[in-house]
N, C-alpha and C positions, 0 to 999 in steps of 0.2 A: 888770669894769664894763661893757666892751663887749658881752659876751654877755648880761648882765643887761638892757642897754638894748634889745638885739635882741629878747630874749624878751618885754619889755614892750611893745615896738612891734608885734610879730606878735600879741600878745594883744589890744591895742587894735583892730588891723586885722580880726582874726577877729570880735571883739565887735561893732564898729560895723557891719560887713558882715552879720553874722548877725542882729542886732536888726531892721534894715531889711527883710531878706529874710524873716524870721519873720513880720513884720507883713504883707508883701505876700502870703505864703501864707495867713495868716489871713484877710485880706480876700477873697482868691479862693475859700476853702473854706467860709466860712460859708453861702454860697449852696447848696452841695451838701448841707451838713448840715441845712439847712432845707428841702430840696427838697419834702418831703411837704406842709408847711404852705404854702409858697410857691405850690404847685400848686392849693391850695384858695382862696388869697387873690387870685390873679392870673388865675384861669380860672373858668369857670361852675361852680356848686356841684355839679352832677350830672354832670360830665364824666368821673368816674372815672379809669380807667387812662390815657386819652387825655390828661388834664390833667398826670398824672405824667410821661408821655412827652414832653409839650410842655415842661415845666419841665426835664427832663433835657436835651432838646435845646437849650434856652437856656444851660443849664450847659455843655453840650458846645461851643456856639458860641464861648465864651470860650477854649477850648483850640484851636479850629480857627484863630482869628486870631493865635495866639501866634507862628507862623512870621513873619507879616508884621510884628509888633513886633520880632522878632528881627533881621529884615533891616534895618528902619528905625533901631532904637536901636543894633544892633551897628555898622552903618556909622558912625553918630555917635559911638559909643564908640572906633572905631578912628581917627577923624578929630580929635576934641577932647579924648578922654580918658575914662577909666573913671569917674572920681569924679562929675563933673557929669551924666553921662548917666544913671546909675541913681539919681541924686537926683531927676532929672525924672520918671522912671518911678514913683517912690515917691509923689510928689505926685499923679500921674494916678490911680493905683490908689487912693489914700485918698479922693480927691475922688469918684470914681465909686462907690466902696463906700458912702460916706456917703449919696450922692444915692439909691442903691437903697432906703434905709431911709426916704426921704421920699416915694416913689411910692404914690399912693393905690391901693387894690385894685380889682378888677374890679367889685365892687358899686358903687363910686363913679363911675369913669371908664370903664368897660367895656373894650373891646379895646385902648384907648390904654395901659392898664396894662402888659400883657405886651410890647407893642412897645417902650415906654420902658425897661423892664427889660432887654430884649434889647440895646438900643442901649448902655446902661451896662455890660452884661456884656462887650460887644465892646471897650470901653475898657479894662476890667480885663485882658482877654486881651492886648491890645496892650502895655499897661504890663508885665505879667509877662514877655512875650516878651523885653523889653529888661533886666529885673531880673536874672534868674538868671545869664545869661552874663557880665554885669559883674561881680557879686559873686564868682562862681567864679574868673573871670580875675584879679580884683583880689587876692584871697587867695593864689592860685597863684603870682603874680608877686612876692609878698612872701616866700613860703615857702622854706625851704632845699631844695636839689634832691632830697636823700634822704629828705625828710619831707613831700613834697608831697601824698601820698595822705592821711596822718594830718591835716595841717592843713586840706585842703579838705573833709575829711569832716565838720568841725564845720559847715560851710555846709550839707552834706547833711542834717544834723539838722533844720534850720529848717523844711523842708517838713512833716515829721512833728509838729514842735513847734508849728507853726502850726495844724495840725489839731487837735492836743491842746488848745492855748489856745482855739480856736473851740469846741470840744465842751464844754470846761469852763465857759466863760462861758454858754453856751446852757443848759446843764443848771441851773447856778446860778439864772439868771434864771426859767426855767420853774418850778422848785421854790419859788421865793419868790413867784411870781404865781399859780400854779395852772394847770391845763391850759387851761380855757376862756378866761381872760383873755390868756394867752400867745399862744394861737393866733387871737385876734380881729383885726379889720382893722388897728387901731392898737395891737395888744397888744405884749408883750415880745419877740417874735420880731424886732422891728425894733431893739431895742437893741444887738446886737451889730454892726450896721452903723453905728449912731451912735458907739459906743465906738471904732470905728477912726479917727475923726477925732483924738482925743487921742493915740492910739498913734502915728499918723503924724507928728504935731507933735514928739513926743519924739524920734523917729527922724530927723526932718530936723535938729533941733538937734545931734545926735550926728554925722550924716554931714558937717555943714558943717565939722567939725573935722578931717576926714581929709584926707591928702595924696594927691596922685597916685600911682599905681603906679610904683616905681622903674624898672622894665623899660620901660614906655611912656615915662616921663620921659627916659630915656636915648635911646630911639629918636627921640623928638621933638627932643631937643637936637642930635642928629646930623643932623637933617633926613631921616631915613629912614622916616618915616610914610607910609603908603599914600595915593596920590592918589585911588584909586578902589578901595575895599575890596571892593566887590560884585564887580567884574571879576576882581580878583586872587584872590578866594576861589572863584568859581565859573566863571571863564573860563580859569583855568589847569588844564590836564589833570591834572597830578600832585596839586594841591590838591584839586580837585573829586573825584577818586578817593577821597581820604581822608574827604571830606565823606559820600560815599555809603557808604563802609565804616563810618564812625561810626554812621550812621543804621541801616543794615540788619543790621550785625554786632553791635551793641551797644545803642543807645538805644531802639530800637523795641521790643526785648524788655524792657529795663528799664522802659519806660513801661507796658506791660500788666501786668507783675509788680506794679509800684507800686500802679496803680489798682485792680487786682483784690484785692490784700491789704488795702487799707483802704476804698476807696469801694464797690467791688462787694460786698465783704463786708458792709459796713453795709446797703447796699440790699437785698441777699439776706435777711439776718437780719430786717430790718424788714418787707419787703414780701412775701417768700416764706414765711419761717418765721413771720411775724406777731408777733415779739417786741416788746413795748411800747417807747414812745419812750425812756424813761429807761434801761431795761435794755440795749437795743441800742446806745446810745451809751456806756454805762458799760463794756461789752465791749470796744468799741474803745479807750476811754480807757485801761483797764488794760493792754490788750495793747501799746498804743503805749508806755506807761510802762516796761513790763518790757523791751521789745525795742529801744528807742532807743539804748542803748549799743552795739548792733551796728554802727551806722554808724561809729563811732569805731574799734572793733575791726577791721572789714573794710577801712577806709581805711588804718589802720596796717599791717595785714597785706599789703595790696597794695603797700607800699613794700618789703616783704621778699621776696615771692614773685611779684610781678607782678599786673597787674589783670585780665588776660583770664579766667583759669579761675574766679576767685572769682565774677565776674559771670555767666559761663556756667552754673556749677553752680547759682547761685540761680535761673536760668531754667529749668533742667533739673528742680529740685526742685518748682518750681510746675507744670510740665507733668505730672509724674507723680502729684502728690498733690491737685490741685485738685478733680477730680470725686469721689474718695472722701471728701474732707473735707466738701464741700458736701452730698454725699448723706447723710452722717452728721448734719449739721445738721438736714435734713428729717426723718430718722428719729427724732431726739431730741425733736422738737417735734410729732410726729404724735400726735393725741389717741387714735387707734385703737391705737397701740403702747404707750401707757402701761400699766404694770402696776398703778399705784396706782388706786384707785376714787374716784369722786366723793363728796365729803362733803356729803351731802344737807342737814345742819343749817346749813351755811354758804353753800349755793347760794341765790342770790337772783334775782329778776326784777323790773325797775324798771317802773312804769307807762309807758304810751305818751305821748310827747310829739309836738306838731305844731308845725312851723316852715314858713313860706312862703319860697319862692325870693326872693332879694334882687332880681332883675330882673323875673321873670315872676310876677306875684301870683296867677295862676290855677293856679300849681304849688305844692303842699304836700307836705312830707316828714313821714311818720309814723314815728317812731323808738321801738323798743323794745330795752332792754338786759337781758341776763341772764348771770350769773356761773355758771361751773362750777369749783368749788373742789375740788381733789384732796387726799387724805390726805397726800400728800408735800409739801404746801405750794404746789404749782403752781396757778395760777388762769388760766382762759381766760375772757375777756369777749367775748361775742357781741353785735353790734349789728345789729339787722334794721331796714332801712329801706325802706318802701313809698313809691312816688311816686304822687301823686294829681294829676289834672289836672281842675280845677273848671270848672263852666259860666260862672262869672264871677269877677272878681277877689276874692280873699279879703280882705274888709274888714270883716267882723264882721256883714254883712247876713244876716238869717234867710232861708234858702232852703228848697226842697222838701226833700229830704234824702237822703243815703246815709251820710254819716260825720259824726261829731260832732268839730268842729274847736275848738281852744282860741282865745281871744281874740287877735287879731292883734298888739296892743301889748304883751301879757303872756302868752306861750305857757305855758300851764298843763298840768297833768295832765288827760288825758282821762277823763271820767267813764265813756264806754263808746264802742265802735265798732260801730255797727249798719248792716248793708247791707241795702238794699231794705225796710226797715221804716219806717213813720211815726213821726215823733218823738213823745215823750209830750206830754200836754197841758201848755199854758202853766201856769206855777205850779209845775211839778214840775222844771223845768229849773234847773240849777246856774247861779249868777250868772257872767256873762261868757262863757257857752258859746253858740257859733253853730252852726247847721246849714247844710250846703252840699251842693249837687248835684254828684256826681262824674261827669264825662263818661268818663274812662278812668282805669284803674289800671295800674301796672306790672305786666307779665305775671309777672315774677319779681322778688321783693324782693332788694335788695342786702344780703348778709350779710357784715359785716367781723368779723374775729377779732383780739383783741389779747392776747397771752400773757404772763404773768408765770411765769418758771421757777422750779423748785425749785433749791436751792443747788448741788447736784452738777451739774446740767445747765448752770447759768450758768457755773461754773468750766470745764466741758468747752468751752464756746464761746470763753471767754477764752483757754484753752490753745492752741486750734487757729487762732484769729485771730493770736495771738502767733507761732505757727510761720510763718504767712504772712508777717508783718511781718519776721521774721528773713531770709526770702527777699528781701524788699524791701531790707533793709540790706545784703545780699550784692551785689545789682545796683547799688544807689544809692550806697553808701559810696565805692567807687573811681572813679565815672563822671567826676567833675569833674576829677580829676587826669588821667584817661585822656584826656579830650577836650582839655584844655589842652596836653598834650604832643604832640598831633597836628599842631598849626598854629603857624606863625611868629608872633611878637609883633605885627607890624605889621597882620595881619589876624585876629588870634585871636578877638577879640570877635565879628566877623562870622562867621568860619567855624565856631566851636564852637556858636554860638547857634542857627543854622538847624537843623542835624541834631538837636540836643537838643529844640527845641520842636516839630518835626515828629514825632519819635519819641515824646517824653513827652507832649507836648500833644495831638497829633491821634490817633496810635495808642493812647496810654494814656488820654487824656481821653474818648475815645469808648467806653470799656469799659462804664460804666454804662448809657449810652443804648443802645448796640448790643446788650448783653447782654440788657437789658430788651426790646428790640424783636425779637430772635431768639425769645425765649420767646412773645412775642405771635403770631408767625408759626406756631408749633407748635400753637396752639389750635384746636380744631374741636368740632363738636357732640358727639362721642363722647368728647372729652378737653378739657373746658372750660378746665381749668387749664393745658393744654399740658404741654410738658416743662420744668420749672423749672431743669433742669441744662443746657439746650441753650445758654443764653447764654455758658456757659464755654468753648465751643468756639472763640470769637473770640480771647480772650487765649491760650488753649493753641495755636491754630494760628499766631499771630503769634509767639509764643515759640519754637515749633519752627523756623520759618524762620530767626529770628535766630540760634538756637543752631547751626544748621547752618552758615551764613555765617561766623559769628564763629569757630567752631571751626576752620574751614578757612582763613580769610584774616586773622583778627586776630593781631597780633604780641603775644607775652607778654613784653614788655620795657618798662622805664620809661626815658623819655628824660630824663636829668638835665640835658642842655644844651638848653633850650628858647629860648635867646637865639640866634637864628641870625645 
């Protein structure tokens, strides 16, 4: 009966901790999942890659402040307890996520939009900095000594399941609304942020029923809690050494492997390979679904054989395979390499549409779309956009002429595009059509490509993203138990949270931003696309350093007696 009650209790502990942590990860990641749309909503329409980089920088800012959240909430958790501390982090995360969904776009409030979003993103990062350490510590302090890796691995699944939940909700809303409505200023892309509020309320109700960790309760009842957790964590030479070893020998490499396998993979597939929105996210969804049991497997295995080499092997596999995998992704989606031919009967070209810039009414975008449909079922959609700068605001007034522009209130299909030719006589003009003088035209049109893959290529991508997420489960499954066992109970929350959030949040969270930025640095006139694989050198380099330090200095033992 006693064992039954213990199993029931640990089940509730894991469930309650996991639900809250899953929701926090969901809140944190929907921003990254919607980065491409957010970049268009909160920055000028013609910003191009700079808008995406700015959005990824805001995304990364949430990671950069996570160590500060770890210090603040970790100290709080070691002083007053685990339960109420990560309850507070949940409320902050949910509130700031909901608020992001309420911020008007750039077209409405200008540069105030990205600034407000940045501030809310910083609050998200601070909250998550306190959440993970509390949840992992709480579960570990309830778990049997010889099953600590197995039980804490359930917490490890929440990051990936939170990502899975975010992707699933986004795809469902987008498919129900359609592309244009979903991506509009007040479209469906905001709904995942609003849904967060309901999820957080449910989690708060569950967490209010939780009891304090028995280990912390015992330390507190004996009057052995830390008076100054920060000083004892980082001012004590032996403990600080373990903090540094945890960071540079394990968590730093774990962080870059995690974010490369999931976030950078999605960014690369969408922005470099140009796979369409739905397919790129379906690839990640399926890979996550198939690979998630790996967290439990490797957490369980770490109880049997030790934590060290499971984590280091995950890093090593990533180091050796990333460039070949991503090179194959590019080769598989290169139109020049396709063996199938274009199906002329299914290939179409849409009429040219005109739309004025939301802020600058002298700026007009002319857009033409055309499909290349291949005999194997693949489809490549090309969107060509010319930017026109008019002599006066585009408001429907008839001017001398260069281009035919659609009515400003109801952008319609252009009857024709005529350069340097006088318009036809009045009476021959289509209703609602206006002529305008073009002062300047973009020297080079922007050509965007969106690809839909054939089935064979689609599953090829799923398989190799799955392989990357298996590496993630190897480094991430055992890490919570590993960190918990390094530090004494009275300062555990503080000591483990800081290296985790520096390694995972800063080194790992910067992968999408720095990877994209490195690719930008490789661009030049002779190579306008740069080297798309150059961004991988960052996670590979960090993983190599971590692998070497970990192999030399990390112990491969499990500390069953973490009550000092």
